[in-house]
DRENTISE-797773 format. One record per residue (C-alpha): x, y, z. Coordinates in Angstrom, 1 decimal. Example, Ala and Ser with C-alpha at 12.3 -4.5 7.8 and 13.67 -1.06 7.14 Angstrom:
REM residues 2
node east->12.3	north->-4.5	up->7.8
node east->13.7	north->-1.1	up->7.1
REM end
This chain:
REM residues 506
node east->63.3	north->77.8	up->123.0
node east->64.0	north->80.4	up->125.7
node east->67.2	north->80.4	up->124.5
node east->66.3	north->81.9	up->120.9
node east->64.1	north->85.1	up->122.9
node east->67.2	north->85.4	up->125.2
node east->69.2	north->85.8	up->122.2
node east->66.8	north->88.3	up->120.4
node east->66.4	north->90.6	up->123.5
node east->70.5	north->90.9	up->123.8
node east->71.2	north->91.5	up->120.3
node east->68.4	north->94.5	up->120.6
node east->69.6	north->95.7	up->123.5
node east->73.3	north->96.5	up->122.5
node east->71.9	north->98.6	up->119.5
node east->69.7	north->100.9	up->122.0
node east->72.8	north->103.3	up->122.5
node east->72.6	north->104.3	up->118.9
node east->70.5	north->106.8	up->118.0
node east->68.9	north->106.1	up->114.6
node east->68.9	north->109.3	up->112.0
node east->66.0	north->109.8	up->110.0
node east->65.3	north->106.9	up->107.1
node east->63.3	north->106.0	up->104.5
node east->62.7	north->103.0	up->106.3
node east->59.9	north->102.3	up->108.8
node east->61.1	north->99.1	up->110.1
node east->61.6	north->99.9	up->113.9
node east->58.2	north->99.5	up->114.5
node east->57.8	north->96.5	up->112.4
node east->60.7	north->94.8	up->114.3
node east->58.9	north->95.0	up->117.4
node east->55.9	north->93.7	up->115.7
node east->58.5	north->90.6	up->114.6
node east->60.1	north->90.6	up->117.9
node east->56.4	north->90.1	up->119.7
node east->54.9	north->87.6	up->117.5
node east->58.6	north->85.6	up->117.8
node east->57.8	north->85.7	up->121.6
node east->54.3	north->84.4	up->121.0
node east->55.3	north->81.7	up->118.5
node east->58.1	north->80.1	up->120.6
node east->56.4	north->80.9	up->124.4
node east->54.6	north->77.4	up->124.6
node east->57.9	north->75.8	up->123.2
node east->59.7	north->74.1	up->126.5
node east->63.4	north->74.7	up->126.9
node east->65.5	north->72.2	up->125.1
node east->63.6	north->72.4	up->121.7
node east->66.3	north->72.4	up->118.9
node east->66.1	north->75.4	up->116.9
node east->64.0	north->75.0	up->113.8
node east->65.1	north->76.1	up->110.3
node east->62.3	north->78.9	up->110.6
node east->63.6	north->80.0	up->113.9
node east->67.3	north->80.5	up->112.2
node east->65.9	north->82.2	up->109.6
node east->63.6	north->84.7	up->111.8
node east->67.2	north->85.4	up->113.7
node east->69.1	north->86.2	up->110.8
node east->66.3	north->88.2	up->109.5
node east->66.2	north->90.5	up->112.8
node east->69.7	north->91.0	up->112.5
node east->69.2	north->92.3	up->109.2
node east->66.7	north->94.5	up->110.2
node east->68.8	north->96.2	up->113.0
node east->71.2	north->96.8	up->110.5
node east->69.1	north->98.6	up->108.3
node east->67.7	north->100.3	up->111.5
node east->71.6	north->101.3	up->112.5
node east->72.7	north->104.7	up->112.3
node east->75.5	north->103.1	up->110.4
node east->73.6	north->102.5	up->107.4
node east->73.3	north->105.4	up->104.9
node east->69.6	north->105.3	up->104.5
node east->70.0	north->108.1	up->101.5
node east->66.5	north->108.3	up->99.2
node east->67.3	north->107.0	up->95.4
node east->66.3	north->108.8	up->93.1
node east->66.2	north->107.0	up->89.9
node east->65.8	north->108.1	up->86.0
node east->64.4	north->111.2	up->87.4
node east->65.1	north->113.9	up->84.7
node east->64.5	north->116.8	up->86.4
node east->67.2	north->115.9	up->88.9
node east->69.7	north->113.5	up->87.0
node east->69.6	north->115.2	up->83.7
node east->69.7	north->117.7	up->80.7
node east->71.7	north->120.6	up->83.6
node east->75.4	north->121.0	up->82.6
node east->76.7	north->122.6	up->86.2
node east->79.8	north->124.8	up->85.7
node east->82.2	north->124.2	up->89.0
node east->83.7	north->127.7	up->89.3
node east->87.2	north->127.8	up->90.5
node east->86.1	north->129.6	up->94.0
node east->83.9	north->126.8	up->94.8
node east->86.0	north->124.4	up->94.2
node east->89.0	north->125.6	up->96.3
node east->86.3	north->126.1	up->98.8
node east->85.1	north->122.8	up->98.5
node east->88.8	north->121.4	up->98.2
node east->89.4	north->123.5	up->101.2
node east->86.5	north->121.8	up->103.6
node east->87.7	north->118.2	up->102.6
node east->91.5	north->118.7	up->103.1
node east->90.9	north->119.9	up->106.7
node east->89.1	north->116.7	up->107.5
node east->91.8	north->114.5	up->105.9
node east->95.2	north->113.4	up->105.7
node east->95.5	north->114.0	up->102.4
node east->96.5	north->116.9	up->100.4
node east->94.0	north->118.3	up->98.2
node east->94.7	north->122.3	up->98.0
node east->93.6	north->123.3	up->94.8
node east->95.7	north->123.0	up->91.4
node east->94.6	north->123.8	up->88.0
node east->95.5	north->120.1	up->86.9
node east->93.2	north->119.0	up->89.8
node east->90.4	north->121.5	up->88.6
node east->90.7	north->120.2	up->85.1
node east->90.0	north->116.1	up->86.3
node east->87.0	north->117.4	up->88.2
node east->85.7	north->119.1	up->85.7
node east->86.0	north->116.9	up->82.9
node east->84.9	north->114.0	up->85.1
node east->81.9	north->116.0	up->85.8
node east->81.0	north->116.5	up->82.4
node east->82.0	north->113.3	up->80.6
node east->81.6	north->110.8	up->82.9
node east->78.5	north->111.8	up->85.0
node east->76.4	north->109.2	up->83.5
node east->78.1	north->106.3	up->85.0
node east->78.3	north->107.7	up->88.1
node east->74.6	north->106.4	up->89.4
node east->75.7	north->102.7	up->88.8
node east->79.4	north->103.0	up->91.0
node east->77.8	north->104.7	up->93.8
node east->75.4	north->101.8	up->93.6
node east->78.3	north->99.4	up->93.7
node east->80.1	north->101.7	up->96.6
node east->77.2	north->100.7	up->98.6
node east->78.1	north->96.9	up->98.8
node east->81.8	north->97.5	up->98.8
node east->82.5	north->100.6	up->100.8
node east->81.3	north->99.3	up->104.3
node east->83.9	north->96.2	up->103.6
node east->86.5	north->98.2	up->102.8
node east->86.3	north->100.7	up->105.7
node east->85.8	north->97.6	up->108.3
node east->89.7	north->96.3	up->106.6
node east->91.3	north->100.1	up->106.2
node east->90.1	north->100.7	up->110.0
node east->91.7	north->97.7	up->111.3
node east->95.1	north->98.7	up->109.7
node east->94.8	north->102.7	up->111.0
node east->94.7	north->103.4	up->106.7
node east->92.5	north->106.8	up->106.2
node east->89.1	north->105.7	up->105.3
node east->89.0	north->107.8	up->102.1
node east->91.7	north->105.5	up->100.6
node east->88.6	north->103.4	up->99.3
node east->88.1	north->105.6	up->96.7
node east->91.5	north->104.3	up->95.4
node east->89.5	north->101.4	up->94.0
node east->87.3	north->103.3	up->92.2
node east->90.5	north->104.6	up->90.2
node east->92.1	north->101.4	up->89.8
node east->89.2	north->99.3	up->88.9
node east->85.4	north->100.9	up->88.9
node east->84.8	north->98.5	up->91.5
node east->85.1	north->95.6	up->89.1
node east->86.7	north->92.5	up->91.2
node east->87.1	north->90.8	up->87.5
node east->89.0	north->93.6	up->86.0
node east->92.5	north->92.9	up->84.4
node east->94.8	north->95.8	up->83.1
node east->96.8	north->95.3	up->79.5
node east->99.5	north->94.3	up->81.8
node east->97.9	north->91.6	up->83.6
node east->96.9	north->93.6	up->86.9
node east->93.7	north->91.9	up->88.3
node east->91.1	north->92.8	up->90.3
node east->89.5	north->95.5	up->92.7
node east->92.9	north->96.9	up->93.5
node east->94.7	north->95.6	up->90.6
node east->97.4	north->93.2	up->91.8
node east->100.0	north->92.4	up->89.5
node east->101.0	north->88.2	up->89.8
node east->104.2	north->89.1	up->92.2
node east->103.0	north->91.8	up->94.4
node east->99.7	north->89.4	up->95.0
node east->102.2	north->86.6	up->95.6
node east->104.1	north->88.7	up->98.1
node east->100.5	north->89.3	up->99.8
node east->99.7	north->86.0	up->100.0
node east->96.7	north->85.7	up->97.6
node east->96.5	north->82.4	up->95.7
node east->96.5	north->81.9	up->92.1
node east->95.5	north->78.8	up->90.9
node east->93.7	north->77.0	up->87.6
node east->90.4	north->77.7	up->89.4
node east->90.7	north->80.7	up->91.7
node east->92.5	north->84.0	up->91.2
node east->92.2	north->85.4	up->95.0
node east->93.1	north->89.0	up->93.6
node east->89.7	north->89.1	up->92.2
node east->88.3	north->88.4	up->96.1
node east->87.0	north->91.6	up->97.6
node east->88.0	north->90.5	up->100.8
node east->91.4	north->88.8	up->100.7
node east->92.6	north->91.3	up->98.2
node east->91.4	north->94.4	up->100.3
node east->93.5	north->93.0	up->103.5
node east->96.7	north->92.3	up->101.0
node east->96.1	north->96.4	up->99.5
node east->95.9	north->97.5	up->103.0
node east->98.9	north->95.6	up->103.9
node east->100.7	north->97.0	up->100.9
node east->99.9	north->100.6	up->101.1
node east->100.9	north->100.2	up->105.0
node east->104.1	north->99.3	up->104.1
node east->104.5	north->102.2	up->101.8
node east->103.4	north->105.0	up->104.2
node east->105.8	north->103.4	up->106.6
node east->108.4	north->104.1	up->103.7
node east->107.4	north->107.4	up->102.6
node east->105.7	north->108.9	up->105.5
node east->102.8	north->110.4	up->103.6
node east->99.7	north->109.2	up->102.2
node east->100.1	north->110.7	up->98.9
node east->103.5	north->109.4	up->97.8
node east->102.0	north->106.2	up->99.1
node east->99.4	north->106.5	up->96.5
node east->101.8	north->107.5	up->93.9
node east->103.7	north->104.7	up->95.0
node east->101.2	north->101.9	up->94.7
node east->100.4	north->102.9	up->90.7
node east->104.2	north->103.0	up->89.7
node east->105.7	north->101.4	up->92.5
node east->108.3	north->102.5	up->95.2
node east->111.3	north->102.9	up->93.1
node east->110.1	north->105.5	up->90.8
node east->108.7	north->107.5	up->93.6
node east->112.3	north->107.4	up->95.2
node east->113.6	north->108.5	up->91.5
node east->110.9	north->111.1	up->90.9
node east->111.9	north->112.5	up->94.8
node east->115.7	north->112.5	up->94.2
node east->115.0	north->114.3	up->90.3
node east->113.0	north->117.1	up->91.9
node east->115.9	north->118.2	up->94.6
node east->114.5	north->116.1	up->97.4
node east->110.9	north->117.3	up->97.7
node east->108.3	north->116.0	up->99.3
node east->105.0	north->117.4	up->98.1
node east->103.4	north->115.3	up->95.5
node east->102.8	north->118.0	up->93.1
node east->106.4	north->119.2	up->93.4
node east->107.6	north->115.7	up->92.2
node east->104.6	north->115.2	up->90.0
node east->106.8	north->116.6	up->86.8
node east->109.4	north->113.2	up->87.5
node east->107.1	north->110.7	up->87.7
node east->105.8	north->108.4	up->84.9
node east->102.9	north->109.5	up->82.9
node east->100.4	north->107.6	up->84.4
node east->101.6	north->108.0	up->88.0
node east->101.1	north->112.0	up->87.1
node east->97.2	north->111.9	up->86.6
node east->96.5	north->108.8	up->88.9
node east->96.5	north->111.0	up->92.3
node east->94.7	north->114.3	up->90.9
node east->92.0	north->111.1	up->89.2
node east->91.6	north->109.8	up->93.1
node east->91.6	north->113.8	up->94.3
node east->88.7	north->114.0	up->91.5
node east->87.0	north->110.6	up->92.7
node east->86.9	north->111.6	up->96.4
node east->85.8	north->115.1	up->95.6
node east->83.2	north->113.8	up->93.5
node east->81.6	north->111.4	up->95.7
node east->81.9	north->113.7	up->98.7
node east->80.0	north->116.3	up->96.9
node east->77.4	north->113.6	up->94.9
node east->74.4	north->115.7	up->95.9
node east->75.6	north->118.9	up->95.3
node east->75.9	north->117.7	up->91.4
node east->72.4	north->116.1	up->91.6
node east->74.5	north->112.8	up->91.4
node east->72.1	north->110.0	up->93.3
node east->73.1	north->106.2	up->93.6
node east->71.1	north->103.5	up->91.8
node east->69.3	north->101.0	up->94.5
node east->71.6	north->98.6	up->95.0
node east->71.1	north->94.6	up->94.9
node east->72.4	north->93.6	up->98.0
node east->74.3	north->94.8	up->101.0
node east->77.3	north->93.4	up->102.2
node east->76.0	north->92.6	up->105.7
node east->73.4	north->90.6	up->103.8
node east->75.5	north->87.8	up->103.1
node east->77.4	north->85.0	up->104.8
node east->80.0	north->82.8	up->103.9
node east->79.8	north->78.5	up->104.0
node east->82.6	north->76.0	up->103.2
node east->82.1	north->73.7	up->100.9
node east->83.0	north->69.9	up->101.3
node east->83.1	north->68.9	up->97.5
node east->83.6	north->70.5	up->94.2
node east->80.9	north->72.1	up->93.1
node east->79.0	north->74.6	up->90.3
node east->77.4	north->78.0	up->90.9
node east->74.3	north->76.4	up->88.5
node east->74.2	north->73.4	up->90.7
node east->73.8	north->75.7	up->93.6
node east->71.4	north->77.7	up->91.5
node east->69.5	north->74.6	up->90.5
node east->68.9	north->73.3	up->94.2
node east->68.7	north->76.5	up->96.4
node east->67.0	north->78.9	up->93.7
node east->69.4	north->81.5	up->93.7
node east->70.0	north->83.1	up->90.4
node east->74.1	north->82.3	up->89.0
node east->74.7	north->86.2	up->88.3
node east->73.7	north->86.8	up->92.1
node east->75.9	north->84.0	up->93.2
node east->78.6	north->85.2	up->90.5
node east->78.6	north->88.7	up->92.0
node east->79.3	north->87.6	up->95.5
node east->82.2	north->84.9	up->94.2
node east->84.2	north->86.8	up->91.6
node east->87.5	north->84.7	up->92.6
node east->86.2	north->81.2	up->91.0
node east->87.3	north->81.7	up->87.6
node east->85.1	north->78.8	up->85.6
node east->82.2	north->79.1	up->88.3
node east->83.1	north->76.2	up->90.1
node east->83.7	north->76.0	up->93.8
node east->86.8	north->73.7	up->94.1
node east->87.3	north->71.2	up->97.0
node east->91.0	north->71.0	up->98.1
node east->92.5	north->69.4	up->101.0
node east->94.3	north->72.9	up->103.2
node east->92.5	north->75.8	up->101.6
node east->88.6	north->75.8	up->102.8
node east->87.2	north->77.3	up->99.9
node east->84.1	north->79.2	up->100.6
node east->80.7	north->80.1	up->98.7
node east->79.3	north->83.3	up->99.9
node east->75.3	north->83.7	up->99.3
node east->72.5	north->85.8	up->100.3
node east->72.0	north->85.3	up->103.9
node east->68.2	north->84.3	up->103.5
node east->69.4	north->81.4	up->101.2
node east->71.9	north->80.0	up->103.5
node east->69.5	north->78.4	up->105.7
node east->67.9	north->76.5	up->102.6
node east->71.2	north->76.2	up->100.9
node east->72.2	north->73.7	up->104.6
node east->69.2	north->72.3	up->104.1
node east->69.9	north->71.0	up->100.6
node east->73.4	north->70.8	up->100.8
node east->74.0	north->66.8	up->100.6
node east->71.6	north->67.0	up->97.0
node east->73.8	north->69.4	up->95.9
node east->76.9	north->67.3	up->96.2
node east->74.5	north->64.7	up->95.0
node east->73.9	north->66.4	up->92.1
node east->77.4	north->67.3	up->91.6
node east->78.3	north->63.5	up->92.1
node east->75.7	north->62.5	up->89.2
node east->76.8	north->65.0	up->86.7
node east->80.4	north->64.1	up->87.4
node east->79.2	north->60.6	up->86.3
node east->78.1	north->61.8	up->83.3
node east->80.3	north->64.6	up->82.1
node east->82.2	north->64.0	up->78.5
node east->85.9	north->65.0	up->79.2
node east->87.2	north->65.8	up->83.0
node east->87.2	north->68.9	up->85.0
node east->90.1	north->70.8	up->84.6
node east->92.8	north->69.7	up->87.2
node east->93.0	north->71.9	up->90.5
node east->96.8	north->73.5	up->89.7
node east->98.9	north->76.0	up->92.2
node east->99.8	north->78.7	up->89.5
node east->102.6	north->79.8	up->92.7
node east->104.4	north->76.1	up->92.6
node east->107.1	north->74.7	up->91.0
node east->106.9	north->72.7	up->87.9
node east->109.8	north->70.5	up->86.5
node east->108.8	north->70.8	up->82.1
node east->110.6	north->68.2	up->79.6
node east->112.0	north->69.8	up->76.4
node east->110.6	north->68.2	up->73.6
node east->110.7	north->68.5	up->69.9
node east->110.2	north->72.0	up->68.4
node east->110.5	north->73.6	up->71.8
node east->112.1	north->76.8	up->72.4
node east->112.3	north->79.5	up->75.2
node east->110.1	north->81.9	up->73.9
node east->107.5	north->78.9	up->73.1
node east->107.5	north->77.0	up->76.7
node east->107.8	north->81.0	up->78.5
node east->104.8	north->81.7	up->76.3
node east->102.6	north->78.3	up->77.3
node east->103.0	north->79.2	up->81.0
node east->102.9	north->82.6	up->81.1
node east->106.1	north->83.4	up->81.9
node east->109.2	north->85.6	up->80.1
node east->112.3	north->84.4	up->78.8
node east->114.7	north->85.6	up->81.4
node east->112.7	north->84.2	up->84.1
node east->113.1	north->80.9	up->82.9
node east->116.8	north->81.3	up->82.4
node east->117.4	north->82.9	up->85.8
node east->115.4	north->79.9	up->87.4
node east->117.5	north->77.3	up->85.7
node east->121.2	north->79.2	up->85.7
node east->121.3	north->79.3	up->81.7
node east->123.7	north->81.5	up->79.8
node east->121.6	north->80.9	up->76.5
node east->118.4	north->80.3	up->74.5
node east->120.4	north->76.8	up->73.4
node east->117.6	north->73.9	up->74.9
node east->118.4	north->70.1	up->74.4
node east->115.7	north->67.3	up->73.7
node east->115.1	north->66.1	up->77.3
node east->116.5	north->69.0	up->79.2
node east->114.5	north->69.3	up->82.2
node east->113.5	north->72.8	up->83.6
node east->112.0	north->74.6	up->86.7
node east->109.3	north->76.6	up->85.7
node east->107.0	north->78.4	up->88.2
node east->103.7	north->79.0	up->85.8
node east->101.3	north->82.3	up->86.0
node east->98.9	north->80.1	up->83.9
node east->97.6	north->76.5	up->82.9
node east->99.3	north->74.8	up->80.1
node east->96.6	north->72.2	up->78.7
node east->98.7	north->68.9	up->78.6
node east->99.0	north->67.4	up->75.4
node east->97.2	north->64.0	up->76.8
node east->94.4	north->66.0	up->77.6
node east->93.8	north->68.1	up->74.9
node east->94.4	north->65.0	up->72.6
node east->91.2	north->62.7	up->74.6
node east->88.5	north->65.8	up->74.0
node east->85.9	north->64.3	up->72.3
node east->85.3	north->66.2	up->69.0
node east->82.4	north->68.1	up->67.9
node east->79.3	north->65.5	up->66.5
node east->78.7	north->65.5	up->63.0
node east->75.1	north->66.0	up->61.6
node east->72.0	north->68.7	up->61.9
node east->72.8	north->71.5	up->64.7
node east->70.7	north->74.5	up->65.9
node east->72.2	north->77.8	up->66.7
node east->70.5	north->79.1	up->69.5
node east->71.0	north->82.7	up->70.4
node east->71.6	north->83.5	up->73.9
node east->69.3	north->85.7	up->76.3
node east->69.1	north->88.2	up->79.0
node east->69.5	north->86.3	up->81.7
node east->70.0	north->82.9	up->80.6
node east->71.9	north->80.2	up->82.2
node east->73.0	north->76.8	up->80.8
node east->71.0	north->75.1	up->82.9
node east->67.7	north->77.3	up->81.7
node east->69.1	north->76.7	up->78.1
node east->69.4	north->73.0	up->78.2
node east->65.9	north->72.8	up->79.5
node east->64.3	north->73.9	up->76.1
node east->65.5	north->71.3	up->74.4
node east->65.2	north->67.7	up->74.8
node east->67.6	north->65.3	up->75.5
node east->70.4	north->68.3	up->75.6
node east->72.4	north->68.2	up->78.7
node east->74.5	north->71.3	up->80.5
node east->77.7	north->69.6	up->80.1
node east->76.7	north->68.5	up->76.3
node east->76.6	north->72.7	up->75.7
node east->79.6	north->73.1	up->77.5
node east->81.6	north->70.4	up->75.7
node east->79.9	north->71.7	up->72.1
node east->81.2	north->75.4	up->72.7
node east->84.1	north->74.3	up->74.3
node east->83.7	north->76.4	up->77.6
node east->83.2	north->75.7	up->81.7
node east->80.7	north->78.5	up->83.3
node east->78.3	north->81.0	up->82.8
node east->81.0	north->83.6	up->83.1
node east->81.8	north->82.8	up->79.1
node east->78.0	north->83.0	up->78.5
node east->76.9	north->86.7	up->77.1
node east->74.2	north->88.2	up->75.4
node east->73.9	north->87.4	up->71.8
node east->76.3	north->84.8	up->71.7
node east->75.6	north->81.9	up->69.4
node east->75.7	north->78.2	up->70.8
node east->75.6	north->75.3	up->68.4
node east->72.8	north->73.0	up->70.3
node east->73.4	north->69.4	up->68.3
node east->69.9	north->67.4	up->67.7
node east->70.1	north->63.8	up->68.8
REM end
């Protein structure tokens, strides 16, 4: 076990050069104590012994502990529900003070944060009407921002661009706009495909925090190469480069965002000021008595493992003891709370690092549970289906282009273009090439779905913290799959407090 000691000492040595800042943690001494204990616990073991689960957990714990001690870790002391600090006083930001602070920000960023009355109005509006939302939003940023910054730095993009995800989605990976833009960075279907974000019946990689961030970095880098200005790149990210080019032309060729702003679409005209206002509030949060809630988990406290068969969040939760809400938060890309196994896709599950060894310990039991539940399932799981692949659709009686387009989430003009159609006329039996954006439920599958059982049933009102598994345990001889079938949904993302579920008595 000398290897373990060498690993611990080597990792600690790499952090000696970093001078720790003042912190609310007193983990430096405790880390040394833990290392001493580790020495004592392994000194009697002979070279060639295998690492035990306890050894691996100790190593992982020390790695996380060193992250807390690192000078890169923001160790602000969180103030929660303190009325003297967070409540009851309305701070009016004077124009002169705002001008000074914007000038200070402008001096250290590549963005043009010059004072503007429109920007002042947005900042004051945010401080007056949105102040209560910032503590929770800032807590989320503690999880997402370090990951954003890592990839922004790799693509040589200003780190302040991390605030764009707040403007786009309020840091909600499942956010979806009325036009279909999805994820932290709000990618439309076509743009997502352009930057290799896959969408299937199970997975929407626009909701994958890491993959969507890399895609956003690629897109922003592309826009900066086009316009040579980060403000214009921001505007183009929202409205498209074509609209920015037209606004520049209509303005007489100006390159400054504020000069072309009157010629941009209305939404984009307010987009860049919203970004600036968000940046200002986060950079000067303490000056406005804004403090984050304590984050539940940090990104460096998580890790991923590749799955070897299709499994659900519920099955992981049951065997490993991780709350489904935590698994769902860490894996927002899985639309049905199910991680599919698909050859060549290498899908992984992200879990708290402290639970990773437990997952590997119970991995075979999780797969066995999945086999058991699949055998009992009354209807099959949805078929894995890539949304960006071509299908051949055979026209049936009663079909028309609008109906087919709606079924697959595409436009009528797209179907006509893909098939060289000059009119809306279709023939029964005609074959159409379609690149679907959503799953269409096959007729034969819908016909095989079992009808609800007849007889008495109880109505169960979902409570905060409920999962399908805990609800099933409250009723004798009732399974999770039965509850899903009786109420026509697949996973916990459909389960909300206050929802009424039908529970049929045997």
